[in-house]
PDB file of N, CA, C and O in Angstrom, chain B, residues numbered from 101:
ATOM      1  N   MET B 101     113.445  99.498  87.145  1.00  0.00           N
ATOM      2  CA  MET B 101     113.133  97.987  86.901  1.00  0.00           C
ATOM      3  C   MET B 101     112.595  96.802  87.429  1.00  0.00           C
ATOM      4  O   MET B 101     113.535  96.126  87.847  1.00  0.00           O
ATOM      5  N   GLY B 102     111.937  96.456  87.536  1.00  0.00           N
ATOM      6  CA  GLY B 102     111.618  94.848  88.150  1.00  0.00           C
ATOM      7  C   GLY B 102     112.386  94.518  88.726  1.00  0.00           C
ATOM      8  O   GLY B 102     113.585  94.793  88.763  1.00  0.00           O
ATOM      9  N   LYS B 103     111.389  93.470  89.590  1.00  0.00           N
ATOM     10  CA  LYS B 103     112.455  92.286  90.370  1.00  0.00           C
ATOM     11  C   LYS B 103     112.667  91.410  89.156  1.00  0.00           C
ATOM     12  O   LYS B 103     111.843  91.303  88.248  1.00  0.00           O
ATOM     13  N   ILE B 104     114.435  90.472  89.237  1.00  0.00           N
ATOM     14  CA  ILE B 104     114.621  89.798  88.247  1.00  0.00           C
ATOM     15  C   ILE B 104     114.735  88.448  88.509  1.00  0.00           C
ATOM     16  O   ILE B 104     115.404  88.411  89.542  1.00  0.00           O
ATOM     17  N   VAL B 105     114.526  87.545  88.246  1.00  0.00           N
ATOM     18  CA  VAL B 105     114.573  85.452  88.128  1.00  0.00           C
ATOM     19  C   VAL B 105     115.863  85.159  87.571  1.00  0.00           C
ATOM     20  O   VAL B 105     116.064  85.716  86.492  1.00  0.00           O
ATOM     21  N   LEU B 106     116.814  84.422  88.017  1.00  0.00           N
ATOM     22  CA  LEU B 106     117.628  83.424  86.957  1.00  0.00           C
ATOM     23  C   LEU B 106     117.032  82.701  87.485  1.00  0.00           C
ATOM     24  O   LEU B 106     116.717  82.719  88.675  1.00  0.00           O
ATOM     25  N   LEU B 107     116.636  81.535  86.270  1.00  0.00           N
ATOM     26  CA  LEU B 107     116.375  79.825  86.401  1.00  0.00           C
ATOM     27  C   LEU B 107     117.442  79.216  85.345  1.00  0.00           C
ATOM     28  O   LEU B 107     117.474  79.607  84.178  1.00  0.00           O
ATOM     29  N   VAL B 108     118.463  78.052  85.946  1.00  0.00           N
ATOM     30  CA  VAL B 108     118.704  77.888  85.167  1.00  0.00           C
ATOM     31  C   VAL B 108     119.056  75.623  85.445  1.00  0.00           C
ATOM     32  O   VAL B 108     119.060  75.223  86.609  1.00  0.00           O
ATOM     33  N   SER B 109     119.249  74.745  84.478  1.00  0.00           N
ATOM     34  CA  SER B 109     119.297  73.782  85.095  1.00  0.00           C
ATOM     35  C   SER B 109     120.434  73.060  85.703  1.00  0.00           C
ATOM     36  O   SER B 109     120.677  71.874  85.923  1.00  0.00           O
ATOM     37  N   ARG B 110     121.001  74.097  85.883  1.00  0.00           N
ATOM     38  CA  ARG B 110     122.420  73.067  85.819  1.00  0.00           C
ATOM     39  C   ARG B 110     123.327  73.740  87.155  1.00  0.00           C
ATOM     40  O   ARG B 110     122.920  74.876  87.401  1.00  0.00           O
ATOM     41  N   ASP B 111     124.037  73.461  87.728  1.00  0.00           N
ATOM     42  CA  ASP B 111     124.945  74.065  88.954  1.00  0.00           C
ATOM     43  C   ASP B 111     126.062  74.983  87.541  1.00  0.00           C
ATOM     44  O   ASP B 111     126.039  76.155  87.166  1.00  0.00           O
ATOM     45  N   GLU B 112     126.741  74.049  87.190  1.00  0.00           N
ATOM     46  CA  GLU B 112     127.619  74.901  86.046  1.00  0.00           C
ATOM     47  C   GLU B 112     127.124  76.312  85.509  1.00  0.00           C
ATOM     48  O   GLU B 112     127.921  77.218  85.755  1.00  0.00           O
ATOM     49  N   MET B 113     125.921  76.703  84.795  1.00  0.00           N
ATOM     50  CA  MET B 113     125.420  77.444  84.563  1.00  0.00           C
ATOM     51  C   MET B 113     125.379  78.704  85.959  1.00  0.00           C
ATOM     52  O   MET B 113     125.744  79.875  86.070  1.00  0.00           O
ATOM     53  N   LEU B 114     125.014  78.141  86.460  1.00  0.00           N
ATOM     54  CA  LEU B 114     124.489  79.195  87.905  1.00  0.00           C
ATOM     55  C   LEU B 114     125.513  79.874  88.403  1.00  0.00           C
ATOM     56  O   LEU B 114     125.433  80.966  88.965  1.00  0.00           O
ATOM     57  N   HIS B 115     126.819  79.032  88.142  1.00  0.00           N
ATOM     58  CA  HIS B 115     127.921  79.745  88.066  1.00  0.00           C
ATOM     59  C   HIS B 115     128.928  80.346  87.398  1.00  0.00           C
ATOM     60  O   HIS B 115     130.098  80.592  87.693  1.00  0.00           O
ATOM     61  N   GLN B 116     128.280  80.532  86.470  1.00  0.00           N
ATOM     62  CA  GLN B 116     128.321  80.893  84.773  1.00  0.00           C
ATOM     63  C   GLN B 116     128.210  81.982  84.414  1.00  0.00           C
ATOM     64  O   GLN B 116     128.979  82.698  83.773  1.00  0.00           O
ATOM     65  N   ALA B 117     126.668  82.255  85.053  1.00  0.00           N
ATOM     66  CA  ALA B 117     125.463  83.842  84.899  1.00  0.00           C
ATOM     67  C   ALA B 117     126.278  84.973  86.167  1.00  0.00           C
ATOM     68  O   ALA B 117     126.689  86.100  85.894  1.00  0.00           O
ATOM     69  N   HIS B 118     126.371  84.203  87.783  1.00  0.00           N
ATOM     70  CA  HIS B 118     126.925  84.739  88.631  1.00  0.00           C
ATOM     71  C   HIS B 118     128.368  85.004  88.206  1.00  0.00           C
ATOM     72  O   HIS B 118     128.730  85.883  88.988  1.00  0.00           O
ATOM     73  N   ASN B 119     129.373  84.726  87.405  1.00  0.00           N
ATOM     74  CA  ASN B 119     130.593  84.911  86.811  1.00  0.00           C
ATOM     75  C   ASN B 119     129.999  86.286  85.811  1.00  0.00           C
ATOM     76  O   ASN B 119     130.054  87.448  86.215  1.00  0.00           O
ATOM     77  N   ILE B 120     129.732  86.095  85.165  1.00  0.00           N
ATOM     78  CA  ILE B 120     128.817  86.915  83.542  1.00  0.00           C
ATOM     79  C   ILE B 120     129.100  88.333  84.930  1.00  0.00           C
ATOM     80  O   ILE B 120     130.128  88.974  85.154  1.00  0.00           O
ATOM     81  N   LEU B 121     127.701  88.409  85.637  1.00  0.00           N
ATOM     82  CA  LEU B 121     127.042  89.567  86.435  1.00  0.00           C
ATOM     83  C   LEU B 121     127.250  89.780  87.526  1.00  0.00           C
ATOM     84  O   LEU B 121     126.556  90.131  88.481  1.00  0.00           O
ATOM     85  N   GLN B 122     128.685  89.463  87.312  1.00  0.00           N
ATOM     86  CA  GLN B 122     129.727  90.298  88.435  1.00  0.00           C
ATOM     87  C   GLN B 122     130.506  91.564  87.960  1.00  0.00           C
ATOM     88  O   GLN B 122     131.088  92.439  88.601  1.00  0.00           O
ATOM     89  N   GLU B 123     130.329  91.379  86.681  1.00  0.00           N
ATOM     90  CA  GLU B 123     131.052  92.206  85.658  1.00  0.00           C
ATOM     91  C   GLU B 123     130.030  93.847  84.672  1.00  0.00           C
ATOM     92  O   GLU B 123     130.375  94.815  83.995  1.00  0.00           O
ATOM     93  N   LYS B 124     128.629  93.222  85.230  1.00  0.00           N
ATOM     94  CA  LYS B 124     127.160  94.134  85.207  1.00  0.00           C
ATOM     95  C   LYS B 124     126.743  95.160  86.387  1.00  0.00           C
ATOM     96  O   LYS B 124     127.487  95.387  87.342  1.00  0.00           O
ATOM     97  N   LYS B 125     125.409  95.784  86.207  1.00  0.00           N
ATOM     98  CA  LYS B 125     125.433  95.955  87.280  1.00  0.00           C
ATOM     99  C   LYS B 125     123.770  95.637  88.039  1.00  0.00           C
ATOM    100  O   LYS B 125     123.086  96.183  88.904  1.00  0.00           O
ATOM    101  N   TYR B 126     123.631  94.353  87.073  1.00  0.00           N
ATOM    102  CA  TYR B 126     122.148  94.263  87.358  1.00  0.00           C
ATOM    103  C   TYR B 126     121.783  93.576  88.350  1.00  0.00           C
ATOM    104  O   TYR B 126     122.465  92.633  88.750  1.00  0.00           O
ATOM    105  N   LYS B 127     120.799  93.886  88.838  1.00  0.00           N
ATOM    106  CA  LYS B 127     120.449  93.044  90.566  1.00  0.00           C
ATOM    107  C   LYS B 127     119.942  91.860  90.498  1.00  0.00           C
ATOM    108  O   LYS B 127     119.257  91.809  91.519  1.00  0.00           O
ATOM    109  N   ILE B 128     119.892  91.414  90.255  1.00  0.00           N
ATOM    110  CA  ILE B 128     119.620  90.274  90.468  1.00  0.00           C
ATOM    111  C   ILE B 128     118.845  89.148  91.613  1.00  0.00           C
ATOM    112  O   ILE B 128     119.424  88.188  92.123  1.00  0.00           O
ATOM    113  N   GLU B 129     117.129  89.615  91.903  1.00  0.00           N
ATOM    114  CA  GLU B 129     116.739  89.241  93.221  1.00  0.00           C
ATOM    115  C   GLU B 129     117.185  87.608  93.903  1.00  0.00           C
ATOM    116  O   GLU B 129     117.416  87.414  95.097  1.00  0.00           O
ATOM    117  N   MET B 130     117.233  86.468  92.728  1.00  0.00           N
ATOM    118  CA  MET B 130     116.967  85.154  92.832  1.00  0.00           C
ATOM    119  C   MET B 130     117.837  83.916  91.794  1.00  0.00           C
ATOM    120  O   MET B 130     116.890  83.419  91.184  1.00  0.00           O
ATOM    121  N   MET B 131     118.678  83.441  91.471  1.00  0.00           N
ATOM    122  CA  MET B 131     119.822  82.627  90.847  1.00  0.00           C
ATOM    123  C   MET B 131     119.524  81.784  91.514  1.00  0.00           C
ATOM    124  O   MET B 131     119.529  81.801  92.745  1.00  0.00           O
ATOM    125  N   LYS B 132     119.162  80.755  90.689  1.00  0.00           N
ATOM    126  CA  LYS B 132     118.115  78.792  91.574  1.00  0.00           C
ATOM    127  C   LYS B 132     118.713  77.913  90.260  1.00  0.00           C
ATOM    128  O   LYS B 132     118.562  78.202  89.073  1.00  0.00           O
ATOM    129  N   ALA B 133     119.139  77.232  90.592  1.00  0.00           N
ATOM    130  CA  ALA B 133     119.179  76.122  89.721  1.00  0.00           C
ATOM    131  C   ALA B 133     118.392  74.556  89.766  1.00  0.00           C
ATOM    132  O   ALA B 133     118.654  73.787  90.691  1.00  0.00           O
ATOM    133  N   ILE B 134     117.492  74.205  88.768  1.00  0.00           N
ATOM    134  CA  ILE B 134     116.024  74.019  88.956  1.00  0.00           C
ATOM    135  C   ILE B 134     116.073  72.276  88.338  1.00  0.00           C
ATOM    136  O   ILE B 134     117.038  71.866  87.693  1.00  0.00           O
ATOM    137  N   ARG B 135     115.217  71.656  88.577  1.00  0.00           N
ATOM    138  CA  ARG B 135     114.952  70.367  87.296  1.00  0.00           C
ATOM    139  C   ARG B 135     114.483  70.869  86.216  1.00  0.00           C
ATOM    140  O   ARG B 135     114.200  72.049  86.424  1.00  0.00           O
ATOM    141  N   THR B 136     114.292  70.599  85.309  1.00  0.00           N
ATOM    142  CA  THR B 136     113.614  71.667  84.225  1.00  0.00           C
ATOM    143  C   THR B 136     112.308  71.434  83.949  1.00  0.00           C
ATOM    144  O   THR B 136     111.569  72.286  83.455  1.00  0.00           O
ATOM    145  N   GLU B 137     111.851  69.910  84.348  1.00  0.00           N
ATOM    146  CA  GLU B 137     110.433  69.335  84.935  1.00  0.00           C
ATOM    147  C   GLU B 137     109.965  70.754  86.127  1.00  0.00           C
ATOM    148  O   GLU B 137     108.865  71.198  86.456  1.00  0.00           O
ATOM    149  N   ASP B 138     110.835  70.987  86.367  1.00  0.00           N
ATOM    150  CA  ASP B 138     109.542  72.183  87.796  1.00  0.00           C
ATOM    151  C   ASP B 138     110.287  73.335  87.235  1.00  0.00           C
ATOM    152  O   ASP B 138     110.524  74.339  87.907  1.00  0.00           O
ATOM    153  N   ALA B 139     110.576  73.220  86.265  1.00  0.00           N
ATOM    154  CA  ALA B 139     110.485  75.206  85.908  1.00  0.00           C
ATOM    155  C   ALA B 139     109.214  76.525  85.781  1.00  0.00           C
ATOM    156  O   ALA B 139     109.222  77.753  85.869  1.00  0.00           O
ATOM    157  N   VAL B 140     108.067  75.335  85.497  1.00  0.00           N
ATOM    158  CA  VAL B 140     106.851  76.403  85.472  1.00  0.00           C
ATOM    159  C   VAL B 140     106.605  76.616  86.939  1.00  0.00           C
ATOM    160  O   VAL B 140     106.358  77.695  87.478  1.00  0.00           O
ATOM    161  N   VAL B 141     106.707  75.438  87.509  1.00  0.00           N
ATOM    162  CA  VAL B 141     106.075  75.752  88.840  1.00  0.00           C
ATOM    163  C   VAL B 141     107.244  76.754  89.646  1.00  0.00           C
ATOM    164  O   VAL B 141     106.994  77.897  90.028  1.00  0.00           O
ATOM    165  N   GLU B 142     108.282  76.207  89.777  1.00  0.00           N
ATOM    166  CA  GLU B 142     109.473  77.800  90.063  1.00  0.00           C
ATOM    167  C   GLU B 142     108.766  79.130  89.417  1.00  0.00           C
ATOM    168  O   GLU B 142     108.313  79.931  90.235  1.00  0.00           O
ATOM    169  N   ALA B 143     108.648  79.393  88.230  1.00  0.00           N
ATOM    170  CA  ALA B 143     108.388  80.949  87.692  1.00  0.00           C
ATOM    171  C   ALA B 143     107.477  81.002  88.359  1.00  0.00           C
ATOM    172  O   ALA B 143     107.701  81.778  89.289  1.00  0.00           O
ATOM    173  N   ARG B 144     106.253  80.466  88.411  1.00  0.00           N
ATOM    174  CA  ARG B 144     105.074  80.666  89.064  1.00  0.00           C
ATOM    175  C   ARG B 144     105.532  81.147  90.657  1.00  0.00           C
ATOM    176  O   ARG B 144     105.106  82.188  91.158  1.00  0.00           O
ATOM    177  N   HIS B 145     106.383  80.297  91.296  1.00  0.00           N
ATOM    178  CA  HIS B 145     106.584  80.573  93.113  1.00  0.00           C
ATOM    179  C   HIS B 145     107.488  82.718  92.518  1.00  0.00           C
ATOM    180  O   HIS B 145     107.199  83.891  92.757  1.00  0.00           O
ATOM    181  N   ALA B 146     108.347  82.122  91.883  1.00  0.00           N
ATOM    182  CA  ALA B 146     109.158  83.713  91.351  1.00  0.00           C
ATOM    183  C   ALA B 146     107.627  84.512  91.100  1.00  0.00           C
ATOM    184  O   ALA B 146     106.633  84.329  91.802  1.00  0.00           O
ATOM    185  N   ILE B 147     107.664  84.905  90.597  1.00  0.00           N
ATOM    186  CA  ILE B 147     105.779  85.558  89.794  1.00  0.00           C
ATOM    187  C   ILE B 147     105.388  86.057  91.099  1.00  0.00           C
ATOM    188  O   ILE B 147     105.694  87.204  91.425  1.00  0.00           O
ATOM    189  N   ALA B 148     104.581  85.111  92.059  1.00  0.00           N
ATOM    190  CA  ALA B 148     104.041  85.604  93.573  1.00  0.00           C
ATOM    191  C   ALA B 148     104.408  86.107  94.069  1.00  0.00           C
ATOM    192  O   ALA B 148     103.804  87.118  94.428  1.00  0.00           O
ATOM    193  N   ASP B 149     106.345  85.721  94.748  1.00  0.00           N
ATOM    194  CA  ASP B 149     107.117  86.777  95.253  1.00  0.00           C
ATOM    195  C   ASP B 149     107.393  87.513  94.820  1.00  0.00           C
ATOM    196  O   ASP B 149     108.323  88.113  95.359  1.00  0.00           O
ATOM    197  N   GLY B 150     106.721  88.202  93.232  1.00  0.00           N
ATOM    198  CA  GLY B 150     106.937  89.617  93.036  1.00  0.00           C
ATOM    199  C   GLY B 150     108.223  89.700  91.489  1.00  0.00           C
ATOM    200  O   GLY B 150     108.614  90.599  90.744  1.00  0.00           O
ATOM    201  N   ALA B 151     108.415  88.655  91.589  1.00  0.00           N
ATOM    202  CA  ALA B 151     109.169  88.487  89.825  1.00  0.00           C
ATOM    203  C   ALA B 151     108.035  89.265  88.820  1.00  0.00           C
ATOM    204  O   ALA B 151     106.808  89.176  88.871  1.00  0.00           O
ATOM    205  N   SER B 152     109.120  90.285  87.624  1.00  0.00           N
ATOM    206  CA  SER B 152     108.636  90.769  87.014  1.00  0.00           C
ATOM    207  C   SER B 152     109.212  90.222  85.559  1.00  0.00           C
ATOM    208  O   SER B 152     108.640  89.951  84.503  1.00  0.00           O
ATOM    209  N   ILE B 153     110.916  90.172  86.068  1.00  0.00           N
ATOM    210  CA  ILE B 153     111.215  89.146  84.202  1.00  0.00           C
ATOM    211  C   ILE B 153     111.976  87.911  85.424  1.00  0.00           C
ATOM    212  O   ILE B 153     112.530  87.970  86.521  1.00  0.00           O
ATOM    213  N   ILE B 154     111.582  86.843  84.422  1.00  0.00           N
ATOM    214  CA  ILE B 154     112.146  86.020  84.585  1.00  0.00           C
ATOM    215  C   ILE B 154     112.660  85.434  83.583  1.00  0.00           C
ATOM    216  O   ILE B 154     112.093  85.463  82.491  1.00  0.00           O
ATOM    217  N   ILE B 155     114.369  84.499  83.865  1.00  0.00           N
ATOM    218  CA  ILE B 155     115.286  84.313  82.708  1.00  0.00           C
ATOM    219  C   ILE B 155     115.654  82.784  82.900  1.00  0.00           C
ATOM    220  O   ILE B 155     116.735  82.280  83.204  1.00  0.00           O
ATOM    221  N   ALA B 156     114.585  82.273  82.665  1.00  0.00           N
ATOM    222  CA  ALA B 156     115.191  80.438  82.135  1.00  0.00           C
ATOM    223  C   ALA B 156     115.906  79.857  81.927  1.00  0.00           C
ATOM    224  O   ALA B 156     116.878  80.295  82.544  1.00  0.00           O
ATOM    225  N   ARG B 157     116.198  78.939  81.345  1.00  0.00           N
ATOM    226  CA  ARG B 157     117.343  78.128  80.767  1.00  0.00           C
ATOM    227  C   ARG B 157     117.407  76.399  81.064  1.00  0.00           C
ATOM    228  O   ARG B 157     118.033  75.841  81.966  1.00  0.00           O
ATOM    229  N   ALA B 158     116.437  75.683  79.858  1.00  0.00           N
ATOM    230  CA  ALA B 158     116.594  74.959  80.588  1.00  0.00           C
ATOM    231  C   ALA B 158     117.037  73.384  79.744  1.00  0.00           C
ATOM    232  O   ALA B 158     116.818  73.293  78.536  1.00  0.00           O
ATOM    233  N   CYS B 159     117.320  72.855  80.093  1.00  0.00           N
ATOM    234  CA  CYS B 159     118.231  71.449  79.381  1.00  0.00           C
ATOM    235  C   CYS B 159     117.674  69.951  79.079  1.00  0.00           C
ATOM    236  O   CYS B 159     117.285  69.049  79.822  1.00  0.00           O
ATOM    237  N   ARG B 160     117.784  70.056  77.875  1.00  0.00           N
ATOM    238  CA  ARG B 160     116.706  68.773  77.788  1.00  0.00           C
ATOM    239  C   ARG B 160     118.143  67.939  77.941  1.00  0.00           C
ATOM    240  O   ARG B 160     119.321  68.199  77.696  1.00  0.00           O
ATOM    241  N   ARG B 161     117.358  66.711  78.517  1.00  0.00           N
ATOM    242  CA  ARG B 161     118.277  65.462  78.418  1.00  0.00           C
ATOM    243  C   ARG B 161     118.618  64.895  77.688  1.00  0.00           C
ATOM    244  O   ARG B 161     117.543  64.459  77.277  1.00  0.00           O
ATOM    245  N   LEU B 162     119.524  64.356  76.929  1.00  0.00           N
ATOM    246  CA  LEU B 162     119.331  63.469  75.595  1.00  0.00           C
ATOM    247  C   LEU B 162     119.497  61.871  76.820  1.00  0.00           C
ATOM    248  O   LEU B 162     119.426  60.731  76.361  1.00  0.00           O
TER     249      LEU B 162
END
């Protein structure tokens, strides 16, 4: 399996994902909380660093 990167928009989401992934055998190379408006730039950096799977969750501000 390729290099997996997880990008989320809030620290709470990052902690939830971390807790869930503790139960699984998936190896996530990078987990990072980012601003939604930076998602494309962050994804491009991840690809440049060798990521082949990007899991991203944006948060729309109300």
